[in-house]
N, C-alpha and C positions, 0 to 999 in steps of 0.2 A: 488578456489575452493571459491561456496557460504558457508554462515552461515547457520548454523543447529541451529534451535530454538526446545528445550526442552519444553513443555509446561503441568502443572499439570494436563491436563483433554481434554477429547476429544472436547469439547463444547468450550474450550479458544480456541484452535487450531485449530476450524472449525471458526471460528470469527474473525481471521486476515484478512487484506487484503492480497489476493495476488498478488504474486511482477510478474513484468512485461516480460512477455517471460520468456522461459524457460532457468534452469540453470544447464543442464546439461551438458554443455562446449562446446555444436554442435553449428551451425548455419545454418539457412534456404540456402538451394539451390536459386540459383537466382531464376527457375522455373521449380520446381519439377515433373519428368513423372508417374504414375504409369503405370505401365503393366498390363491389369487387366487379361491376359491370366497368368502370376504366381500366382493367388487368386486362392483355391477352388474352383469348382463353384456352392457349396451347401451356402457357403457364400459372394460369391462374389457380389451383388448386396450391400448388408449391409455393406461389409469391403467399396465399393466402394462412398457410401452414407457418411460414415464414413468421409472417407477422404474428401469427396466434404466440407462438413458440418464444418472441422475444420479451414475451410480456413477463416482468418482473415478478415475484410473488404477491398478491394481494393485488395488484395491478388490473387494468380492466380495459376494453376495447369495443366499438360496437361493430358488429361485421353488414354491409346491407347490403343487398339484392335483390335482384327483379322477377325472384321465383325462391320458394321455400328451401334454404338450400339444407334437407334431411341427409343428403349423400355425404357434403360434407360434416356433417354433426355426429352424423355414425362413424367416418371417417377417424374424425376428433377422439372420440371416446376408444376406438378399437386401438390408436394409437397411444394416447393417454391414461387411459382411464377417467379415473374423478379429480386427474388434477386441474383438469380446466371444468369450471361450469357456465351453461350456458340458460340464457331466460329471452326467450321472445320479448320485444318491447312492440314492434308490432309485425300486424300477421296478416299481410296483401291487402286488398289483391291487387296493387299493383307494386310495394313495397314489403317487404320482409328484413328488418330490423333483431337482429340478437346480441345480444349483449354478450360478451365474454370472459371470464375472468378467471385470470391464475390461482388456483385457491391452493397453490403450494405455499 
């Protein structure tokens, strides 16, 4: 278990250098896959962008959907340019799987 530090003030705690990586005791999967159909429609794009934008440079994930996510990919390119590279792994007709990599 990691050390817990108690600080006298919020500003003292915020000024600390963050530790590298998560300290929850879990480890990252080799290539996480996000099945977007499990996310409520009202928050789907925001949740997908949150997952994609959390990728460290060089890391990747797979986005899995029951339709071709062209609108999402168009939004991703408009928002981030070439920072994220995408490649289709499966192109339907029942499932589309896209590899998304942070090229930064």
